[in-house]
C-alpha positions in Angstrom: 0.1 0.0 -0.1 2.5 2.4 1.0 4.8 1.4 -1.9 2.0 2.4 -4.4 1.8 5.9 -2.6 5.5 6.4 -3.2 4.9 5.9 -6.9 2.2 8.3 -7.2 4.7 10.8 -5.3 7.3 9.5 -7.4 5.3 10.4 -10.7 4.4 13.9 -9.5 8.0 14.7 -8.7 8.9 13.5 -12.4 6.2 15.7 -13.8 7.5 18.6 -11.7 11.1 18.0 -13.0 9.8 17.7 -16.6 8.4 21.0 -16.3 5.0 19.7 -17.0 2.0 22.2 -16.6 0.9 23.3 -13.2 -2.7 21.9 -14.1 -1.0 18.5 -14.9 1.0 18.9 -11.5 -2.1 19.5 -9.7 -4.3 16.8 -11.2 -1.4 14.2 -10.1 -1.2 15.6 -6.4 -5.0 15.2 -6.1 -4.5 11.6 -7.3 -1.8 11.4 -4.7 -4.3 13.0 -2.0 -6.9 10.4 -3.2 -4.5 7.4 -2.6 -3.0 8.6 0.7 -6.9 9.1 2.0 -8.0 5.6 0.7 -4.9 4.0 2.2 -5.4 5.7 5.8 -9.0 4.4 5.5 -7.9 1.0 4.8 -5.5 0.6 7.5 -8.1 2.5 10.2 -10.6 -0.4 9.4 -7.9 -3.1 9.5 -6.6 -1.9 12.8 -10.4 -1.9 14.2 -11.1 -5.4 12.9 -7.8 -6.5 14.6 -8.7 -5.0 17.7 -12.3 -6.5 17.6 -10.9 -10.0 16.6 -8.3 -9.9 19.8 -10.8 -8.4 22.1 -14.2 -9.9 21.2 -15.6 -11.8 23.9 -18.3 -13.9 21.7 -17.4 -15.7 18.4 -17.2 -13.1 15.8 -19.2 -13.5 12.5 -17.9 -15.6 9.9 -16.1 -13.7 6.8 -17.8 -14.5 3.5 -15.0 -14.2 0.9 -16.0 -13.7 -2.8 -12.4 -13.7 -3.8 -10.1 -14.6 -5.7 -12.3 -17.3 -7.5 -14.0 -16.2 -10.8 -17.7 -16.6 -9.3 -19.5 -15.3 -6.4 -21.2 -17.6 -4.2 -24.9 -17.5 -2.5 -23.8 -16.7 0.9 -24.0 -12.9 2.2 -22.1 -10.9 4.9 -23.7 -11.5 8.6 -26.7 -9.2 9.0 -26.0 -6.0 10.4 -21.9 -6.2 10.1 -19.7 -4.6 7.5 -17.0 -6.8 5.7 -14.0 -5.7 3.8 -12.0 -7.5 0.7 -8.7 -6.1 -0.1 -6.0 -7.3 -2.3 -3.4 -7.0 -5.0 -3.5 -8.0 -8.6 -0.3 -7.9 -10.7 0.9 -9.0 -14.3 3.8 -7.9 -16.2 2.4 -4.6 -16.9 -0.4 -4.1 -14.2 -0.6 -3.7 -10.5 -3.9 -3.1 -8.9 -5.2 -2.7 -5.1 -8.9 -3.9 -5.8 -11.2 -2.9 -2.7 -14.8 -4.3 -1.9 -17.0 -3.0 1.0 -20.0 -5.3 1.9 -22.9 -4.7 4.2 -26.0 -6.7 4.8 -28.8 -4.8 6.6 -30.4 -6.6 9.8 -33.9 -6.5 8.5 -36.9 -8.5 7.8 -38.9 -8.8 4.4 -38.0 -8.4 0.9 -34.1 -7.0 1.7 -33.6 -10.1 4.2 -30.0 -11.3 3.6 -29.7 -8.8 0.6 -26.1 -7.7 0.6 -24.9 -4.5 -0.6 -21.3 -3.8 -2.1 -19.4 -1.1 -3.7 -15.9 -2.6 -5.6 -13.3 -0.3 -6.9 -9.7 -0.3 -7.7 -7.7 1.9 -4.9 -4.8 2.2 -7.1 -3.7 1.1 -10.4 -0.4 1.2 -11.8 -0.1 0.6 -15.5 3.0 0.5 -17.9 1.3 -0.6 -21.4 4.3 1.2 -23.4 7.0 1.4 -20.8 5.6 4.6 -19.0 4.0 3.8 -15.7 1.0 5.5 -14.9 -0.3 5.1 -11.2 -3.7 6.6 -10.7 -7.1 5.7 -8.8 -8.9 2.8 -10.8 -11.3 4.3 -13.7 -14.6 2.6 -12.2 -17.1 1.9 -9.4 -19.3 -1.0 -9.1 -22.5 -1.0 -7.1 -24.0 -4.5 -6.6 -26.9 -6.2 -4.6 -26.7 -10.0 -3.9 -29.7 -11.8 -2.4 -30.5 -15.4 -2.1 -33.7 -16.4 -3.5 -33.6 -20.3 -2.9 -31.6 -22.0 -0.1 -31.9 -25.8 -0.2 -29.8 -28.4 1.8 -27.3 -28.7 -0.9 -28.6 -26.5 -3.7 -28.8 -22.5 -3.6 -29.6 -19.7 -5.7 -29.0 -16.1 -5.5 -29.2 -12.8 -7.8 -27.0 -9.7 -8.0 -28.2 -6.8 -10.1 -25.2 -4.5 -10.6 -24.2 -1.1 -12.0 -20.8 0.0 -12.9 -20.2 3.8 -13.3 -16.8 5.3 -15.0 -15.1 8.0 -13.3 -12.4 8.6 -16.2 -11.5 7.1 -19.6 -15.2 6.4 -20.6 -18.9 7.6 -20.6 -21.9 6.2 -19.0 -22.4 3.2 -17.2 -22.6 -0.5 -17.4 -25.9 -2.1 -15.9 -26.7 -5.8 -15.6 -27.2 -8.8 -13.2 -25.5 -12.3 -12.4 -27.3 -15.4 -11.7 -25.3 -17.4 -9.3 -26.0 -21.1 -8.4 -23.9 -23.3 -5.7 -24.1 -26.8 -4.9 -22.5 -28.6 -2.1 -21.6 -32.3 -1.7 -19.2 -33.4 1.4 -16.3 -31.0 1.7 -16.7 -29.8 -2.1 -18.6 -26.8 -3.8 -19.4 -26.1 -7.2 -20.5 -22.6 -8.2 -21.4 -21.3 -11.6 -22.4 -17.8 -12.4 -24.1 -16.4 -15.7 -23.4 -12.4 -15.8 -25.2 -10.1 -18.6 -24.3 -6.5 -18.6 -25.0 -3.5 -21.0 -23.4 -0.1 -21.9 -25.6 2.9 -21.6 -23.1 4.6 -24.1 -20.9 1.8 -26.1 -17.6 2.2 -27.4 -14.6 0.5 -28.7 -13.5 -0.2 -25.3 -17.0 -0.5 -23.8 -19.3 -3.6 -25.5 -22.8 -2.9 -25.8 -23.6 -6.0 -24.7 -21.6 -8.8 -22.7 -22.2 -12.3 -21.6 -19.7 -13.9 -19.2 -19.8 -17.7 -17.7 -17.9 -18.5 -14.6 -17.6 -21.9 -12.9 -15.5 -22.6 -9.5 -14.8 -26.3 -8.0 -13.7 -25.7 -4.1 -12.5 -28.5 -1.8 -11.9 -28.0 2.0 -9.0 -30.3 2.9 -10.1 -31.5 6.2 -13.1 -32.1 8.2 -11.4 -30.7 11.4 -8.0 -29.6 12.7 -5.8 -27.3 10.5 -6.7 -28.8 7.3 -10.3 -27.9 8.1 -9.3 -24.1 7.7 -7.7 -24.8 4.3 -9.5 -24.9 1.1 -8.1 -25.1 -3.0 -10.2 -24.5 -5.7 -10.0 -24.1 -9.8 -12.2 -22.5 -12.2 -12.6 -21.1 -15.6 -14.2 -17.8 -17.0 -15.6 -17.3 -20.6 -16.1 -13.6 -21.7 -18.1 -12.8 -24.5 -18.3 -9.1 -25.3 -20.5 -8.1 -28.4 -17.2 -6.0 -30.0 -14.5 -8.6 -29.6 -13.9 -12.1 -29.6 -14.6 -14.6 -26.7 -11.9 -14.9 -24.2 -11.2 -18.0 -21.8 -9.3 -17.7 -18.5 -8.3 -20.6 -16.0 -7.6 -19.7 -12.3 -6.4 -22.0 -9.5 -5.6 -20.8 -5.8 -5.9 -21.4 -2.0 -7.8 -19.9 0.9 -7.2 -20.1 4.5 -9.4 -19.1 7.4 -6.9 -17.7 10.2 -9.9 -16.7 12.3 -13.7 -17.2 11.9 -13.7 -13.6 10.5 -10.1 -13.4 8.7 -9.7 -15.5 5.7 -6.3 -14.9 3.5 -6.1 -16.1 -0.1 -3.7 -16.7 -3.1 -4.3 -17.4 -6.5 -2.6 -17.5 -10.0 -4.9 -16.9 -13.3 -4.0 -17.6 -16.6 -5.7 -15.1 -19.4 -6.5 -15.1 -23.1 -6.1 -18.7 -23.6 -8.5 -18.7 -26.7 -6.6 -16.1 -28.5 -3.5 -18.2 -27.9 -1.6 -15.1 -26.2 -1.7 -16.3 -22.5 -0.7 -13.9 -19.9 -0.7 -14.4 -16.2 -2.0 -12.6 -13.1 -1.1 -13.5 -9.6 -3.7 -12.4 -6.6 -3.4 -12.2 -3.1 -5.6 -10.7 -0.6 -7.7 -10.7 2.7 -11.3 -10.8 3.7 -12.5 -9.7 7.3 -15.6 -9.0 8.6 -15.5 -5.9 10.7 -18.3 -6.6 12.9 -21.5 -4.7 13.8 -21.3 -0.7 13.2 -22.9 -0.1 16.5 -20.1 -1.6 18.4 -17.5 0.5 16.7 
C-alpha cells in the first residue's frame, strides 16, 4: 500500500522535474491525496478489525469471501455487519489494489439477507508502453446480492449491478448475475451467468456482454488445521459483443486464520482462446469488521 503511494509521489516529482504544466501537476497531486486517504481508511478499518478480533468475548461473525475465485457464491455477509475485501492483482504491465466493501442490513422482508457492495480499484499502476501511470481506478461497481432459494445442498441468488466510469469512459454498465451453488461433502461447485449492457457503447465498452464462470472448491479436512484450508480451480468465458470470446483459467488457495479473517492466493492464466496467454497473481484478505454500532 505504502509502496504504491510512493509511486504516486514519484510520478508527481517526475512531472515537476520535466516542467509539466501546473494543471497537470495539480491533477497528479490530487490523485496522490486520493491514494493517501484511501490507504489511511483501509489501515484504520484493518486496525479496528484486529482490535475486535483480539478483544471480542463472543465468537465473531464468519467472513464470507468472494475472492479470488472467478465466481461469487450465494452466501452473504452476516446481517448487521460490515465486511472488507482487499487484495493485490499483478502482471507484467499491471498492478492493482482492488477493494470491496460489503454490508447486509439486519432487517426482515424483501431485503432479508440482501448484501450491498461497492467495489473499486483503490490504486492502479499500468505501463502499457514502458511508461508507468499510477492513479485511482477508472470505475465504481455497486451490486446487491440476495439469495432467492436455499436448500440442503443447492442454493440460488441474484445480483443486479451497476458500474459507473469515473475516467476514460462515458455512461455506465448495467446488468445482473445469476448465481448457483451446490455442496457435496467437503466440495462446493459454483456457477455464475452474467449479462451487462452499456448505456454508451464504444470501442472499449461493449454494447452487450455475457460471461460464464465456474469454480470447484474443496476443503482439505473435516477438522483441525486442514479444515481451515481450501483449494479451488475455475474457468471464465467472457463474450463481449465487440470482440472475440476470451477464456481464462484460475486456481488458488484460501486459509481461514480466524472465523472472521480469511487470506487467499491465486494464479490466473488469461487470453487462452486467442493463443496469447498472460498471467495474473492475486493475493488478499477478507475480514468481517463486526456490527457498526459496536465500533
